[in-house]
Every structure is written in C-alpha cells, then in structure tokens.
C-alpha positions in Angstrom: 240.8 172.0 326.9 238.6 169.4 325.3 235.1 169.8 323.9 233.5 168.0 326.8 235.1 170.3 329.4 233.9 173.3 327.4 230.4 172.0 327.3 230.4 171.1 331.0 231.7 174.6 331.8 229.1 176.2 329.7 226.3 174.1 331.3 227.5 175.0 334.8 227.7 178.7 333.9 224.3 178.7 332.4 222.7 176.9 335.3 224.5 179.2 337.8 223.4 182.3 335.9 219.8 181.1 335.8 219.7 180.3 339.5 221.3 183.7 340.3 218.9 185.6 338.1 216.0 183.9 339.7 217.3 184.7 343.2 217.8 188.4 342.3 214.4 188.9 340.7 212.7 190.0 344.0 209.4 188.2 343.7 208.2 185.7 346.3 211.5 185.0 347.9 210.5 181.6 349.3 209.5 180.2 346.0 212.6 181.5 344.3 214.8 180.1 347.0 213.2 176.7 346.5 213.7 176.9 342.8 217.3 177.9 343.2 217.9 175.0 345.5 216.4 172.6 343.0 218.5 174.2 340.2 221.7 173.9 342.3 221.0 170.2 343.0 220.2 169.5 339.4 223.4 171.2 338.3 225.3 169.0 340.8 223.7 165.9 339.3 224.5 167.0 335.7 228.1 167.7 336.6 228.4 164.4 338.3 226.9 162.5 335.3 229.1 164.4 332.9 232.3 163.7 334.8 231.4 160.1 335.1 230.8 159.9 331.3 234.0 161.7 330.5 235.9 159.6 332.9 237.2 162.2 335.3 
C-alpha cells in the first residue's frame, strides 16, 4: 500500500462518515439529504482527481 492510497482511503472514509453522520442527525431531513448528496458528489470528484493524479 502506498502513501497515496492510504490518503485517498482516509479521505473517502472521512467524507463517508461525515455524510452518514449528517444523515443520521435527525434535523430537517430535506436539508440534510441535499447536503449528503453534495458531499457524495464532492467525494466522487476528489477520488477521481486523486486517481488521475496517481495514475490509476
């Protein structure tokens, strides 16, 4: 495992945990759902950029 893979994995885990935590909080579900959707899209973009930079 290289350092880049570790960092990418940590970033994905952090973003997934934040999105899940927001989704489970129970306040205004519509706003949370929108924020989670945005977070998931952002994570996808970050992973894509990281994989392009790493050369995967």
